[in-house]
N, C-alpha and C positions, 0 to 999 in steps of 0.2 A: 182431434176431440173434448179435451177438457177446454180451451180455450172456446170452442163454440159454444158450453154450453154455461160457461163463467158470461160471455156475451147475453145471453139468453136471459140470464138469472139478473143480470146487474139491470136489463133492460125491462124487467118485469112481463118479462113473458110465459104466460101461463102452460100454453098449449104448445110444442115443438112438431116438428113434422123431422127427422135427420135422415139422411140417404146412407147405401151402402157404399159405403166411402170406397170407390177403386175396382168394384166388383165385377163393371161392367166390360168395357173397353180395354180396361187395361189387369184384369184376369185375377185382383186380389184374391185370397180365397175366402169363401164368405164364409166359413166358420171363424176363422182366427178373425175377422173385422168382426162377425156378431160378436164373439168372444172378448173381444178389446171393447168396446162399448156397454156389454155387460159389466164387465170390470170398472171399467170407469163411473158408471151409474150406480154401482154397488157403493163406489167410493165413500166416504163421511164426506167430502165434504158439498157431496148430489144427492145427502138423502133425509133433508130438510123438509121434502113438502115443496118444493120450488115451484112444480109444472100439478096441474088437474090434469095431464093426458099429455105423452111421448107416442109419436109414429114413426114408422121405419116406412117412406118410401121407397120401396125394392123393386126394381127394374126385372123384370124376368124375360126378357122377352123370348129367349132362343128356348125357354124351359132350361134351364141350365141345376134348377134347383135353389137357386138364391134365397126364392122368397121362402120356402120348407127352412132350409137351415136358418135362417133368422126367425121366422116362427117359432124354431125347438128351442134355440138359446133362448130368443129375449121376451114369447112367448107367456102373458103371466104378470111379467117385472111389475114389482110395484116400488114407484121412486117417487 
């Protein structure tokens, strides 16, 4: 996660689209993944206004609640 953010920042990308890493076929718990993203995005290294917008592309084909969990954990977060 940190590497992905560092690469985007070092290349001057102002808009990010991130994913729900492994929450589909690999059945990673969406709450834990979303919380990990939140903790990393809250770190001092990433709070310098690197991005104007950060979006999460959350695939929830079977309506398993992945989208709702990510919205609950990350919705409204300012980075």
